[in-house]
C-alpha positions, 0 to 999 in steps of 0.5 A: 553640825559635824561631818561623819568620819567616812566623809572626812576620810573621803575629803582628805583622800580626794582633795587636791589639798593634803594634810601636813605630815613630817615625812611627806615626799612632796612637801615644800622643802623637797620641792626646793631641793629639786629646784636647786638640783635643776639649777645646778644641772646647767653646769654639771649636766643631767648625769649629776642629778643623782649625786649625793645631797651633801654636794648640794651644800657646796657653793659654786662661784662663776667668773663674775663672783656670783654663786652658780645656781643663784637666781640672778646668775641664772637669769643673766646666763639665760638672757645672754644665751637668748641674745647670742642665739637670736638674730633679730634686732628688736624684741619679739612679742608673742601674739598668742593668748597669754596663759592664766597664772593658775593654768601655767605649767612652768615649774621652777626646774623647767624655768632654768632647764636647757631642755624641756621635759616631754609633754611640758612647755617650751623653754624661753629660748625655744619660745623666742624661735617660734614662728608665731612671734612677730617683731616690732620696731620701737615707735618714734613718738612725735611731740604733740606741740610740734605737730604742725611743723610737719603739716602744711595746714598753717594759716598765713598769720600763723606762718608769719608768727612762726617765722618771727619766732624762728620755728619751722615753716614752709612757704611752698604752699603759697602758690598763687600770686594773690597768696604770695602778695598777701604773705608779703603784706603780712610780713610788712605789717609785723615790721620784722626785717628778717621776715620781710627779707625771707619772703622776698627771697621766696618771691624772687625764686618763684616769680618773674622779675617783671611781676616782682618789680611791678608789685614792689612799686606799690610797696615802699618798705618791701622795695627798700628791703629788696634793694638793700638785699641785692646790694648786700648780695652783690647782685648788681645786674639785677639791681640795675634792672630794678632801678631802671624798671622803677624809672630811677635812671640816675640811680641805675647809672650810678650803680652801673658806674660802680661796676668799674671797681670790679675791673682790675685791668686799667685798659678795660677799666678806661674803656668801661668808663668811656662807655659810662659817659653816655649813661643818664647821670645828673650834671654833677655826676656826669662831670665827675665820671668825665674827670675820672675817665680823663684822669685814668687816661692820663695816668696810663700815658704818664705811667708808660713814659715814667717807667723808661725815664732816665732823669736825675730825679728818678735816680735820686728818688726812685718811684715807690709805687705806680701812679695808676688809679691814684686820686687827683691830688696824689697825681698832682703831687707826683707831677710836682715832684717829678715833672715840675717846670714842664710846659703846660702842653704836656700831660704830666705838667702840673700846670696842665693838670691844674687847669684840666681838673680845675684845681683851686689855688689853695689846693695847688699851693699846698700840694706843690709846696709839700712836693718842692719842700720835700726836694729841698728846692727852696727857690721853687718854694719862693716862686710859688709865692712871688707875685709882681704888681703893675709897677713891677715890684715883687711881693710874696702872697699866700692864699693859705696863710704864712703860718701854714707855710711855716709849718710845712717848711719846718716838717721838711726840715727847712733851714732857720733862715727860710723859716724866719723869712716866711715867719716875718710875713705873719701879720699877727704879732702874737701868732708870730711870737708863739711860732718863733718860740715853738721853732726857736727862731731867736731873732724873731723872738728878740725883735718881737719883744723889742717891738712890744717894748717888753723888757721883762720878757726879754730879760727872761728869754735872755736867761734861756740862751748861752752867754756867749751866743750872738742872740745873748749879746744882742739882747744885752745891747737892747737892754742897755739902749737908753733910747728905747722906752720900755713898758715895764 
């Protein structure tokens, strides 16, 4: 069924839709030109709106190289004007109800105009200055997986597990003694030394010493960790109190004795060692502490005396270091070097030191031999080994073996005659021969090969000597001796 013509005319005249015409002023092309003129008006002003249409064909370029009036340029310029004119640090969100798409009164020209038309809507810059707009700071979102890092609702087992994994934890919520002890037991149960030490540090801060010591008595693993921690941290006083509370008096005495290492002044250290004599040491430890005190006391006396000494030995061999706090063997060597031959009644006498500190014969011979050989005092070296029997005969004896005596003498550049004298005292012929070959004691080598009746080795050794030397001629005489029955 078709409409009547009057109805068609009424439809086209009253409807918001219009028919297409080539000369309609409100067509799409006219609106685009109007929008372009609105964009250009940002730079040239409102007075240029009536310019000739030919000027619209001229392209204007900004400093950035973009055509003036383009959509991208207009949006950048509008955004920069908004940032420069706004004093807020965060974007503003309009809380008024948003307009529907169809009900919006913004046109393309109004979007880029600096000023709004009367009766029109606000521009972007004006809308941002509206008092009905609220400012919101960006929300710092927290990872869901770490939500419990900031909440003190972890159980005892979860806390220990987090400590093992190196994650965030807090022990402050364990306030009662029972909770703290359960925490310690749980840490021991996981066999993790770092966790145990961390819990012990917390208990050390939050419990009194008496309560902590009492509870550690029944927990050997935790006790060992706590003792080690105190040693590493150097808390000697607290460690002594702990050992005393545990009834380990000997360990407590030894820990207190070790405090002398922190005292630099010799007089104060001597007094400290004297006070340590009354501590409950074991028998062996008490003897050691007594010897330490006696040695330091004598070293102080010897040092004060030798600083002013004018003997020839001090002038020929000046002291290179102080004797204070030196070991007992070093002190004995010093005494044998500078005070050898003094009477036993003096503190610096080697005999007095040997007797006071119960030094064995072997240790004394080794020390004194090294000191006297260093001084090239061969007479004193002989006196160390000379002994007399009940008939009055003198004989050399050594508790260390004469091969070691030869080694010490050779290191101190003893003459060949001295070396041969002590080398002949070696009982083992093979050892004697090897040392004679090593130190080139020719007479010992020749006599040994002669005693062994080894003609072949004697001939080979002769080739190593100079032809006109005394040793060479001696070997030649032995080889020509028909009374010797050679083995080869």
